[in-house]
Kinemage of the C-alpha trace (Angstrom):
@kinemage 1
@onewidth
@group {chain A} dominant
@subgroup {mainchain}
@vectorlist {calphas} color= white
{ca unk a 1} P 18.814 57.393 33.867
{ca unk a 2} L 15.253 57.801 35.142
{ca unk a 3} L 13.233 60.740 33.864
{ca unk a 4} L 10.818 62.568 36.208
{ca unk a 5} L 8.148 64.712 34.551
{ca unk a 6} L 5.496 66.945 36.122
{ca unk a 7} L 2.396 67.630 34.048
{ca unk a 8} L -0.397 70.034 34.930
{ca unk a 9} L -3.700 68.412 33.994
{ca unk a 10} L -7.442 69.002 34.202
{ca unk a 11} L -8.989 65.557 34.721
{ca unk a 12} L -12.761 65.354 34.103
{ca unk a 13} L -13.347 63.936 37.603
{ca unk a 14} L -11.649 66.896 39.368
{ca unk a 15} L -12.916 70.439 39.913
{ca unk a 16} L -9.427 71.970 39.844
{ca unk a 17} L -6.130 71.408 38.112
{ca unk a 18} L -3.786 68.689 39.369
{ca unk a 19} L -0.074 68.027 39.038
{ca unk a 20} L 0.743 64.552 37.767
{ca unk a 21} L 4.186 63.118 38.508
{ca unk a 22} L 5.487 60.688 35.877
{ca unk a 23} L 8.590 58.512 36.234
{ca unk a 24} L 9.822 56.928 33.004
{ca unk a 25} L 6.382 57.199 31.391
{ca unk a 26} L 4.436 55.771 34.366
{ca unk a 27} L 2.273 57.987 36.555
{ca unk a 28} L 3.533 57.604 40.123
{ca unk a 29} L 1.616 60.345 41.964
{ca unk a 30} L -0.916 63.133 41.701
{ca unk a 31} L -0.953 66.342 43.716
{ca unk a 32} L -4.341 68.031 44.128
{ca unk a 33} L -6.046 70.571 46.349
{ca unk a 34} L -9.654 69.421 46.437
{ca unk a 35} L -9.901 70.570 50.060
{ca unk a 36} L -8.003 73.354 51.827
{ca unk a 37} L -4.857 71.211 51.992
{ca unk a 38} L -2.583 69.770 49.332
{ca unk a 39} L -3.025 66.029 48.921
{ca unk a 40} L -0.579 63.618 47.326
{ca unk a 41} L -2.032 60.404 45.931
{ca unk a 42} L 0.540 57.759 45.092
{ca unk a 43} L -0.329 55.567 42.124
{ca unk a 44} L 2.889 53.583 41.842
{ca unk a 45} L 2.243 49.841 41.734
{ca unk a 46} L 4.878 47.582 43.220
{ca unk a 47} L 5.458 44.058 41.954
{ca unk a 48} L 6.030 42.283 45.281
{ca unk a 49} L 7.177 39.043 43.651
{ca unk a 50} L 9.978 40.849 41.818
{ca unk a 51} L 10.835 42.861 44.925
{ca unk a 52} L 11.115 39.731 47.078
{ca unk a 53} L 13.093 37.860 44.396
{ca unk a 54} L 15.507 40.816 44.072
{ca unk a 55} L 15.869 41.051 47.860
{ca unk a 56} L 16.670 37.341 48.144
{ca unk a 57} L 19.353 37.633 45.466
{ca unk a 58} L 21.299 40.241 47.461
């Protein structure tokens, strides 16, 4: 079962707090409000070779 965790953090390169979203120990997104709107930055890296290989196997 996958575990989703939300951590409130204060990164040194940000003026305000952010919410980091972690999936099974890997950061997949960050939510911040550097401007007047909430912004979601996705940090999930996708291994295209594995994705294509898996797709071809189906």
